[in-house]
KEDRENBA-311980 format. One record per residue: x, y, z negated of N, C-alpha, C in turn. Coordinates in steps of 0.2 Angstrom, whole numbers, always signed. Layout:
N
n.px_n.py_n.pz_ca.px_ca.py_ca.pz_c.px_c.py_c.pz
X_Y_Z_X_Y_Z_X_Y_Z
...
This chain:
367
n.px_n.py_n.pz_ca.px_ca.py_ca.pz_c.px_c.py_c.pz
+4_-6_+0_+0_+0_+0_+4_+6_+0
+3_+11_+5_+7_+17_+5_+5_+22_+0
+9_+27_+0_+8_+33_-4_+1_+36_-3
+0_+37_+4_-6_+39_+6_-12_+35_+4
-12_+29_+4_-17_+24_+2_-18_+25_-5
-13_+25_-9_-14_+26_-17_-17_+33_-18
-15_+38_-15_-18_+45_-16_-25_+45_-15
-27_+42_-9_-35_+42_-7_-39_+37_-12
-36_+31_-13_-39_+27_-18_-40_+30_-25
-35_+33_-27_-35_+37_-34_-40_+42_-34
-41_+46_-28_-46_+51_-28_-53_+47_-28
-54_+42_-25_-60_+38_-25_-62_+36_-32
-57_+33_-35_-58_+31_-42_-60_+37_-47
-56_+42_-46_-58_+48_-50_-65_+51_-48
-67_+51_-42_-74_+53_-40_-79_+48_-43
-77_+42_-43_-82_+37_-46_-83_+38_-54
-77_+39_-57_-77_+40_-64_-81_+46_-66
-80_+51_-62_-84_+58_-64_-91_+57_-63
-93_+54_-57_-100_+53_-56_-104_+48_-61
-100_+43_-63_-102_+38_-68_-104_+42_-75
-98_+45_-77_-99_+49_-84_-105_+54_-83
-105_+57_-78_-110_+63_-77_-117_+60_-78
-119_+55_-74_-125_+52_-73_-127_+48_-80
-122_+44_-82_-124_+41_-89_-125_+45_-94
-121_+51_-95_-122_+56_-100_-129_+59_-100
-131_+61_-94_-137_+64_-93_-143_+59_-95
-142_+52_-93_-147_+47_-95_-147_+46_-102
-142_+46_-105_-141_+44_-113_-145_+50_-117
-143_+56_-115_-146_+62_-118_-154_+62_-118
-156_+61_-112_-163_+61_-111_-167_+55_-114
-164_+49_-114_-167_+43_-116_-166_+42_-124
-161_+45_-127_-161_+45_-134_-166_+49_-137
-167_+55_-134_-172_+60_-137_-179_+56_-136
-180_+53_-130_-187_+50_-129_-188_+44_-134
-183_+41_-136_-183_+35_-141_-181_+36_-148
-181_+42_-150_-178_+44_-156_-183_+42_-162
-190_+43_-160_-195_+40_-165_-194_+33_-166
-193_+29_-161_-193_+22_-161_-186_+20_-165
-181_+23_-164_-175_+21_-168_-176_+23_-175
-179_+28_-177_-181_+30_-184_-185_+25_-187
-190_+22_-183_-194_+17_-186_-190_+11_-187
-186_+9_-182_-182_+3_-183_-177_+3_-189
-174_+9_-191_-170_+10_-197_-174_+12_-203
-180_+13_-202_-184_+15_-208_-182_+22_-211
-181_+27_-206_-179_+33_-208_-172_+34_-212
-168_+29_-211_-162_+29_-214_-156_+32_-209
-155_+38_-210_-151_+42_-206_-144_+39_-206
-142_+36_-211_-135_+34_-212_-133_+28_-207
-138_+24_-205_-138_+18_-201_-140_+20_-194
-143_+26_-193_-146_+27_-186_-140_+27_-181
-135_+30_-182_-129_+30_-177_-127_+23_-176
-127_+19_-180_-124_+12_-179_-129_+9_-175
-136_+9_-176_-141_+6_-172_-141_+9_-165
-141_+15_-164_-141_+18_-158_-135_+16_-154
-129_+16_-157_-123_+14_-153_-123_+7_-151
-125_+3_-155_-126_-4_-153_-131_-6_-148
-136_-2_-148_-142_-3_-143_-139_-1_-136
-136_+5_-136_-134_+7_-129_-127_+4_-127
-123_+1_-132_-118_-3_-129_-120_-9_-125
-125_-12_-127_-128_-17_-122_-132_-14_-116
-135_-9_-117_-139_-6_-112_-134_-3_-106
-128_-2_-108_-123_+1_-103_-122_-4_-98
-123_-11_-99_-122_-16_-94_-128_-15_-89
-134_-14_-92_-140_-13_-87_-139_-7_-83
-137_-1_-86_-137_+5_-83_-132_+5_-77
-126_+1_-78_-121_+1_-73_-124_-3_-67
-128_-9_-69_-130_-13_-63_-135_-8_-59
-139_-4_-62_-144_+0_-59_-141_+5_-54
-136_+8_-56_-133_+14_-53_-127_+13_-49
-124_+6_-49_-118_+5_-46_-118_+6_-39
-123_+4_-35_-123_+6_-28_-123_+13_-26
-127_+17_-30_-128_+24_-29_-121_+27_-30
-118_+25_-35_-111_+28_-37_-106_+27_-32
-106_+21_-29_-101_+19_-23_-102_+24_-18
-108_+25_-16_-110_+30_-10_-108_+37_-12
-109_+39_-18_-107_+46_-20_-100_+47_-21
-96_+42_-23_-89_+43_-24_-86_+43_-17
-88_+39_-13_-85_+39_-6_-86_+46_-3
-92_+49_-3_-94_+55_+0_-90_+61_-4
-89_+61_-10_-86_+66_-14_-78_+65_-12
-76_+59_-11_-68_+59_-9_-67_+62_-2
-71_+61_+2_-71_+64_+9_-72_+71_+9
-77_+73_+5_-78_+81_+4_-72_+84_+1
-69_+81_-4_-63_+85_-7_-58_+85_-2
-57_+80_+2_-51_+81_+7_-53_+86_+12
-59_+87_+14_-61_+92_+19_-60_+99_+15
-62_+100_+9_-62_+106_+6_-55_+108_+5
-50_+104_+3_-43_+106_+2_-39_+106_+9
-42_+105_+14_-39_+105_+21_-34_+99_+22
-35_+94_+17_-30_+88_+18_-32_+84_+24
-38_+84_+26_-40_+80_+32_-36_+83_+38
-36_+90_+39_-33_+93_+45_-25_+91_+45
-22_+91_+39_-15_+89_+39_-14_+82_+41
-18_+78_+39_-17_+71_+40_-18_+69_+48
-24_+73_+51_-25_+72_+58_-19_+75_+62
-16_+80_+60_-11_+83_+63_-4_+79_+63
-4_+75_+58_+2_+70_+58_+1_+64_+62
-5_+64_+65_-6_+58_+70_-10_+52_+66
-12_+53_+60_-16_+48_+57_-23_+48_+59
-26_+42_+61_-33_+42_+63_-38_+43_+57
-44_+45_+59_-49_+46_+53_-51_+39_+50
-51_+34_+55_-53_+27_+52_-47_+24_+48
-41_+26_+49_-36_+24_+45_-36_+27_+38
-38_+33_+38_-39_+37_+32_-44_+34_+27
-50_+32_+30_-55_+29_+26_-54_+22_+24
-49_+19_+26_-47_+12_+23_-47_+11_+16
-43_+15_+12_-43_+15_+5_-50_+16_+2
-54_+21_+5_-61_+22_+2_-65_+16_+2
-65_+12_+8_-69_+6_+8_-66_+0_+4
-60_+1_+3_-56_-4_-2_-59_-3_-9
-59_+3_-11_-62_+5_-17_-69_+3_-18
-73_+4_-13_-80_+2_-13_-81_-5_-14
-77_-9_-10_-77_-16_-11_-75_-18_-18
-70_-15_-21_-68_-17_-28_-74_-16_-33
-77_-10_-32_-82_-8_-37_-88_-13_-36
-90_-15_-30_-95_-19_-28_-94_-26_-31
-87_-28_-31_-85_-34_-34_-86_-34_-42
-85_-29_-45_-86_-28_-52_-93_-28_-54
-97_-25_-50_-105_-25_-51_-108_-32_-50
-105_-36_-45_-107_-43_-44_-105_-47_-51
-99_-46_-53_-98_-50_-59_-102_-48_-65
-104_-41_-66_-108_-39_-71_-115_-42_-70
-117_-42_-64_-124_-45_-62_-125_-52_-63
-120_-56_-61_-120_-64_-61_-118_-67_-67
-113_-63_-71_-110_-67_-77_-112_-63_-83
-111_-57_-84_-112_-53_-90_-120_-52_-92
-124_-50_-87_-131_-48_-89_-134_-55_-91
-134_-60_-87_-137_-66_-90_-136_-68_-97
-129_-67_-99_-128_-69_-106_-130_-64_-111
-132_-58_-109_-134_-53_-113_-142_-51_-112
-145_-56_-109_-152_-55_-107_-157_-53_-113
-156_-57_-118_-160_-57_-124_-159_-50_-127
-153_-47_-127_-152_-41_-130_-154_-35_-126
-154_-36_-119_-156_-31_-115_-163_-30_-115
-167_-35_-116_-174_-35_-116_-177_-33_-122
-173_-32_-127_-176_-30_-134_-178_-22_-134
-184_-21_-137_-186_-14_-137_-182_-10_-142
-183_-3_-141_-179_+1_-146_-181_+0_-153
-188_-2_-154_-190_-3_-161_-188_-9_-164
-184_-13_-160_-182_-20_-163_-175_-21_-160
-170_-17_-162_-163_-18_-159_-160_-24_-162
-162_-26_-168_-159_-32_-171_-162_-39_-169
-168_-38_-166_-171_-44_-164_-175_-48_-169
-177_-44_-174_-180_-47_-180_-188_-47_-180
-191_-43_-176_-198_-42_-176_-201_-48_-171
-208_-49_-173_-211_-54_-168_-211_-52_-161
-211_-56_-156_-211_-55_-149_-217_-59_-146
-219_-57_-141_-224_-60_-137_-222_-67_-134
-227_-72_-135_-225_-78_-131_-230_-79_-125
-228_-82_-120_-231_-83_-114_-233_-91_-113
-235_-92_-107_-236_-99_-105_-231_-102_-100
-230_-108_-100_-226_-111_-95_-228_-119_-94
-226_-121_-88_-228_-128_-86_-222_-133_-87
-223_-139_-89_-218_-144_-89_-219_-147_-82
-213_-150_-79_-214_-154_-73_-219_-159_-72
-221_-162_-78_-227_-167_-78_-234_-164_-78
-234_-157_-78_-240_-153_-78_-243_-151_-85
-239_-152_-90_-242_-150_-97_-241_-143_-97
-246_-139_-99_-246_-132_-100_-245_-130_-108
-240_-126_-109_-238_-124_-116_-239_-117_-116
-243_-114_-121_-243_-107_-121_-244_-105_-129
-242_-99_-130_-242_-96_-137_-244_-89_-138
-245_-87_-144_-247_-80_-145_-241_-75_-147
-238_-76_-152_-232_-72_-153_-226_-77_-156
-220_-75_-157_-215_-79_-159_-210_-75_-163
-206_-79_-167_-200_-76_-170_-194_-79_-168
-189_-75_-165_-183_-77_-161_-178_-80_-166
-178_-77_-172_-173_-80_-177_-174_-87_-179
-180_-89_-180_-182_-96_-182_-185_-100_-176
-185_-97_-170_-187_-101_-164_-194_-104_-166
-199_-100_-168_-205_-101_-171_-210_-98_-167
-216_-102_-165_-221_-99_-161_-228_-100_-165
-232_-95_-165_-238_-95_-168_-244_-97_-163
-249_-101_-166_-255_-102_-162_-253_-105_-155
-249_-110_-155_-246_-113_-149_-252_-118_-146
-253_-118_-140_-258_-122_-137_-255_-126_-132
-257_-133_-132_-254_-138_-127_-260_-141_-124
-259_-141_-117_-265_-144_-113_-261_-150_-109
-263_-156_-111_-260_-162_-107_-265_-164_-102
-262_-165_-96_-267_-167_-90_-269_-174_-91
-274_-176_-87_-276_-183_-87_-271_-188_-84
-267_-186_-80_-262_-191_-77_-256_-192_-82
-255_-189_-87_-250_-190_-92_-253_-195_-97
-259_-193_-100_-262_-197_-106_-268_-201_-104
-270_-201_-98_-276_-205_-96_-282_-201_-97
-282_-196_-101_-288_-191_-102_-285_-184_-104
-288_-179_-102_-286_-172_-104_-286_-171_-111
-281_-168_-114_-281_-167_-121_-279_-160_-123
-282_-157_-127_-281_-150_-129_-279_-150_-137
-273_-147_-138_-270_-147_-145_-268_-140_-146
-270_-138_-152_-268_-131_-155_-265_-132_-161
-259_-129_-162_-255_-129_-168_-254_-122_-171
-256_-121_-177_-255_-114_-180_-247_-112_-180
-243_-116_-180_-236_-115_-180_-232_-120_-176
-227_-119_-172_-223_-123_-168_-216_-121_-168
-212_-126_-170_-205_-124_-170_-201_-128_-165
-197_-125_-161_-193_-128_-155_-187_-131_-158
-185_-137_-157_-179_-141_-160_-175_-143_-154
-169_-140_-153_-165_-141_-147_-163_-148_-147
-161_-151_-141_-159_-158_-140_-153_-160_-144
-153_-165_-148_-148_-168_-152_-148_-175_-152
-145_-178_-157_-145_-186_-158_-151_-188_-162
-154_-183_-165_-160_-184_-170_-166_-187_-166
-170_-190_-169_-176_-193_-166_-180_-188_-163
-182_-183_-168_-187_-178_-166_-183_-172_-164
-180_-172_-158_-177_-166_-155_-178_-166_-148
-176_-160_-145_-178_-159_-138_-185_-158_-137
-188_-154_-141_-196_-153_-140_-198_-148_-146
-205_-149_-147_-208_-144_-151_-211_-148_-157
-210_-146_-163_-213_-149_-169_-219_-145_-171
-225_-148_-170_-232_-144_-170_-234_-145_-177
-236_-140_-181_-239_-140_-188_-246_-138_-188
-250_-141_-193_-256_-139_-194_-260_-139_-187
-261_-144_-184_-264_-145_-178_-271_-146_-178
-274_-145_-172_-281_-146_-171_-282_-149_-164
-284_-156_-164_-286_-160_-169_-280_-163_-173
-282_-166_-179_-276_-168_-184_-274_-175_-182
-277_-178_-178_-275_-185_-176_-276_-186_-169
-272_-191_-166_-273_-193_-159_-278_-199_-158
-281_-199_-152_-285_-205_-151_-282_-212_-153
-286_-217_-154_-283_-223_-156_-279_-227_-150
-282_-225_-144_-279_-228_-138_-273_-224_-135
-270_-219_-139_-265_-215_-137_-259_-219_-136
-256_-219_-130_-249_-223_-128_-244_-219_-125
-245_-212_-124_-240_-208_-121_-234_-206_-125
-228_-207_-123_-222_-205_-128_-221_-198_-128
-224_-194_-123_-223_-187_-123_-225_-184_-130
-231_-186_-133_-233_-183_-139_-234_-189_-144
-231_-187_-150_-231_-192_-155_-233_-189_-162
-237_-193_-165_-240_-190_-172_-235_-193_-177
-233_-188_-181_-229_-189_-187_-233_-191_-193
-237_-186_-194_-242_-186_-200_-248_-183_-197
-254_-184_-200_-260_-180_-198_-259_-173_-198
-260_-169_-193_-259_-162_-192_-252_-160_-191
-248_-165_-189_-241_-164_-188_-238_-169_-182
-237_-165_-176_-235_-169_-170_-228_-167_-168
-226_-171_-163_-220_-169_-160_-221_-170_-153
-220_-164_-149_-220_-164_-142_-214_-164_-138
-212_-169_-134_-205_-169_-131_-206_-165_-124
-202_-161_-123_-202_-157_-117_-195_-157_-113
-196_-157_-107_-190_-157_-102_-187_-150_-101
-192_-145_-100_-190_-139_-97_-192_-133_-102
-198_-134_-105_-201_-128_-109_-198_-128_-115
-193_-123_-116_-190_-122_-123_-192_-115_-125
-189_-113_-131_-191_-107_-134_-189_-101_-129
-184_-101_-126_-182_-96_-122_-187_-95_-116
-189_-101_-113_-193_-100_-107_-200_-98_-109
-203_-100_-115_-209_-98_-117_-210_-90_-119
-204_-87_-121_-204_-81_-124_-201_-76_-119
-199_-78_-113_-196_-73_-108_-202_-69_-105
-200_-63_-104_-205_-58_-101_-206_-59_-94
-212_-56_-91_-213_-57_-84_-208_-55_-79
-204_-50_-82_-198_-47_-78_-191_-50_-79
-192_-56_-82_-185_-60_-84_-180_-60_-78
-183_-61_-72_-178_-62_-67_-174_-57_-65
-175_-51_-67_-171_-45_-66_-164_-46_-70
-164_-50_-75_-158_-51_-80_-155_-57_-78
-158_-62_-74_-155_-68_-73_-150_-68_-67
-146_-73_-67_-142_-74_-61_-145_-76_-55
-142_-75_-49_-145_-77_-43_-146_-85_-43
-141_-89_-45_-142_-96_-45_-148_-98_-49
-149_-95_-55_-155_-96_-59_-161_-95_-55
-162_-90_-52_-168_-88_-48_-168_-93_-42
-163_-95_-39_-163_-100_-34_-166_-107_-37
-164_-109_-43_-166_-115_-46_-174_-115_-47
-176_-109_-50_-183_-108_-51_-187_-109_-45
-185_-106_-39_-188_-107_-33_-189_-114_-31
-185_-118_-33_-186_-125_-31_-191_-129_-35
-193_-126_-41_-198_-130_-45_-205_-129_-43
-209_-134_-42_-216_-133_-40_-220_-130_-45
-218_-130_-51_-223_-127_-56_-221_-120_-58
-217_-117_-54_-215_-110_-56_-220_-106_-53
-222_-100_-57_-227_-95_-55_-223_-89_-53
-227_-85_-49_-224_-79_-46_-219_-80_-41
-220_-84_-37_-215_-86_-32_-213_-80_-27
-218_-76_-26_-216_-70_-21_-211_-66_-24
-212_-64_-31_-208_-60_-34_-201_-63_-35
-200_-69_-36_-194_-72_-36_-190_-72_-30
-194_-74_-24_-191_-74_-18_-189_-68_-15
-192_-62_-17_-190_-56_-15_-184_-54_-19
-184_-55_-25_-178_-54_-29_-172_-58_-27
-173_-64_-25_-167_-68_-23_-164_-65_-17
-168_-63_-12_-165_-60_-6_-162_-53_-7
-165_-49_-12_-162_-43_-13_-156_-43_-16
-154_-49_-20_-148_-50_-22_-142_-51_-17
-145_-54_-11_-140_-55_-6_-139_-48_-2
-144_-44_-1_-144_-38_+3_-141_-32_+0
-142_-31_-7_-140_-25_-10_-133_-23_-9
-128_-28_-9_-121_-26_-7_-120_-24_+0
-124_-27_+4_-123_-25_+11_-127_-18_+12
-132_-17_+9_-136_-11_+10_-131_-5_+7
-128_-6_+2_-123_-1_-1_-117_+0_+4
-115_-5_+7_-109_-4_+12_-112_+0_+18
-118_-1_+20_-121_+2_+26_-122_+9_+24
-124_+11_+18_-125_+18_+17_-119_+21_+16
-114_+18_+13_-107_+21_+13_-104_+23_+20
-105_+18_+24_-102_+19_+31_-106_+25_+34
-113_+26_+33_-117_+31_+36_-114_+38_+33
-114_+38_+26_-112_+44_+23_-105_+46_+25
-100_+42_+25_-93_+44_+27_-93_+46_+34
-97_+43_+39_-97_+44_+46_-100_+51_+47
-105_+53_+43_-109_+59_+44_-104_+65_+42
-100_+64_+37_-95_+69_+35_-89_+69_+40
-87_+64_+43_-81_+64_+47_-83_+65_+55
-89_+64_+56_-91_+64_+63_-89_+71_+66
-90_+76_+63_-88_+83_+65_-85_+86_+58
-79_+85_+57_-76_+87_+50_-75_+95_+50
-76_+98_+56_-76_+106_+55_-82_+109_+54
-88_+105_+54_-94_+108_+53_-95_+109_+46
-99_+114_+44_-100_+116_+37_-101_+110_+32
-97_+110_+27_-97_+105_+22_-104_+103_+19
-107_+109_+17_-114_+108_+14_-119_+105_+19
-119_+107_+25_-123_+104_+30_-122_+97_+31
-116_+95_+31_-114_+87_+32_-117_+84_+25
-116_+87_+20_-118_+83_+13_-126_+83_+13
-129_+88_+16_-136_+88_+16_-139_+83_+20
-135_+82_+26_-137_+76_+31_-136_+69_+28
-131_+69_+24_-130_+62_+20_-135_+61_+15
-137_+66_+12_-143_+65_+7_-149_+63_+10
-151_+66_+15_-157_+65_+19_-157_+58_+21
-152_+56_+24_-151_+49_+27_-151_+44_+21
-148_+46_+15_-148_+41_+10_-155_+40_+7
-159_+46_+6_-165_+45_+3_-170_+41_+8
-169_+42_+14_-173_+38_+19_-171_+31_+19
-165_+29_+18_-163_+22_+17_-165_+19_+11
-164_+22_+5_-166_+19_-1_-174_+19_-2
-177_+24_+1_-184_+25_+1_-187_+19_+5
-184_+17_+11_-186_+12_+15_-185_+5_+11
-180_+5_+7_-178_-1_+3_-183_-2_-2
-185_+3_-6_-190_+2_-11_-197_+1_-8
-199_+4_-3_-205_+3_+0_-206_-5_+3
-201_-7_+6_-201_-14_+8_-201_-19_+2
-197_-17_-3_-198_-21_-9_-205_-22_-12
-208_-16_-12_-215_-16_-15_-219_-20_-11
-219_-19_-4_-223_-23_+0_-222_-30_+0
-216_-32_-1_-214_-39_-2_-217_-42_-9
-216_-38_-14_-219_-41_-21_-226_-41_-21
-230_-38_-17_-237_-38_-16_-239_-42_-10
-235_-46_-7_-237_-51_-2_-239_-47_+5
-237_-41_+6_-239_-38_+12_-233_-39_+17
-228_-41_+15_-222_-43_+19_-219_-49_+16
-216_-53_+20_-213_-59_+18_-206_-57_+14
-204_-62_+10_-198_-60_+6_-192_-59_+10
-191_-62_+15_-185_-61_+20_-186_-54_+23
-192_-53_+26_-193_-46_+29_-192_-41_+24
-195_-41_+18_-194_-36_+13_-187_-34_+12
-183_-39_+11_-176_-38_+9_-171_-36_+15
-172_-39_+21_-168_-38_+26_-170_-33_+31
-176_-30_+31_-178_-25_+36_-174_-19_+35
-173_-16_+29_-169_-10_+29_-162_-11_+32
-159_-17_+31_-152_-18_+34_-153_-18_+42
-158_-21_+45_-159_-22_+52_-160_-15_+55
-164_-10_+51_-166_-4_+53_-160_+1_+53
-155_+1_+48_-150_+6_+47_-143_+3_+49
-142_-3_+50_-136_-5_+52_-134_-3_+59
-138_-3_+64_-137_+0_+71_-135_+8_+70
-138_+11_+66_-137_+18_+65_-130_+19_+62
-128_+15_+57_-121_+15_+54_-116_+13_+59
-117_+8_+64_-112_+7_+69_-111_+12_+74
-117_+16_+76_-117_+21_+81_-113_+27_+78
-114_+29_+72_-111_+35_+68_-104_+33_+67
-102_+27_+66_-95_+25_+65_-91_+26_+71
-94_+23_+76_-91_+23_+83_-90_+31_+86
-95_+35_+83_-95_+42_+86_-90_+46_+82
-86_+44_+77_-81_+48_+74_-75_+50_+78
-74_+56_+78_-68_+59_+82_-62_+57_+79
-58_+53_+82_-51_+51_+79_-45_+54_+83
C-alpha cells in the first residue's frame, strides 16, 4: 500500500469515525431523554444507580445502533472523503500528476469493504448472542420483570402457548398444550398454571416442560404416548424437540436479531409461522451489502463525474439519489412483508433498478 493509499484510507476512516460519533451522540441524547422516566422506574428513583443502568443498557444497544446505521455511514464517509479532497484541491493535484480518478477511489472502496465486513460480523455473530439483552425494554434492563409468552408448534403438531414468563427461572404461567389426534389417538387440551422448562440432560425428566397444577389432573386410562407423562395427579412432564423457553418467549420481531443461518433453518420448518416476513428478511440480508456498495459507487461517481462543478450541487445530487434508493428499498420491503411482492422481488428489485445507474455513472467519470 502506497503513501497515497494510506492517506486516502485514513481520511475515509476519519470521516467514518466523525459521522459515527455525530449520529450516535445525537441518537443517545434524544433517546435517553425519551426513556428517562422508564430508567427512573427501573432503578426506583435511585439516582446513584441510574448512570450504571443507563450505561449498561446502551452498551448493548450500541451493537444494534451500529447494525442499523452501518450502511448509511459507509456512504457518508465515502462522500465526505471525496468532498474533502475536492475542497482542499487535492484532487486537482493528483490528476495533474497523472493519477486516474478510479485509482484514487481504490482505498475508499477498500475501506467500505472493511467496514461492511465488520458489520457482517456484528450482524451474524455478536447480535445473535446478545439478542436477549437487545430486546429488553428500558423498564427492565436487568431482565427481572415478567415478559410476554407466545405460542409455537412442535414438529409433531403439538401447540404450546403461554401467558407471561420469568426469564430468570425459565417459568411460564398459564401454559396451554394442545396435542393433536395423530399423536395421542384423540385431541387433548391441557392447561397448567405453571410450567418450567428443563434443558436436556442425563436426567429422566429433562428436555421438556414440567407442568404443575394442571387441568385435567390425570390422563385417560388408555394413554400410551411417551410425549406426555404423568408424574403425579396435576403434575405432568411434556417432552419437546423444538419448543424451549427461548422459542416460546421470543418476540414477533425476533428475526431482526437472529443470524442469517438461523432464519434459513426456520424457513425449512413446515410449522414455522410468518414465512413471508422471514423470507423477505433472509433475502435482505443478502442484498444489503450490495445495496450499500451500489449507493457508494453512485455517490462517489456523482461527486467525481464533474469534479469542477459546485461541491454543494454534487452533494445535493448524491442526497437526492440516496433518498430515492433507500426509499425504494423500504417501499419494496414493506410490499414484500405484506405479500404484495414476492420475497425475492422485494429484496432484489432495488439492486436491479439502481445497479445500471451505478455502472453508467462510474463509466462516465472523467479520468
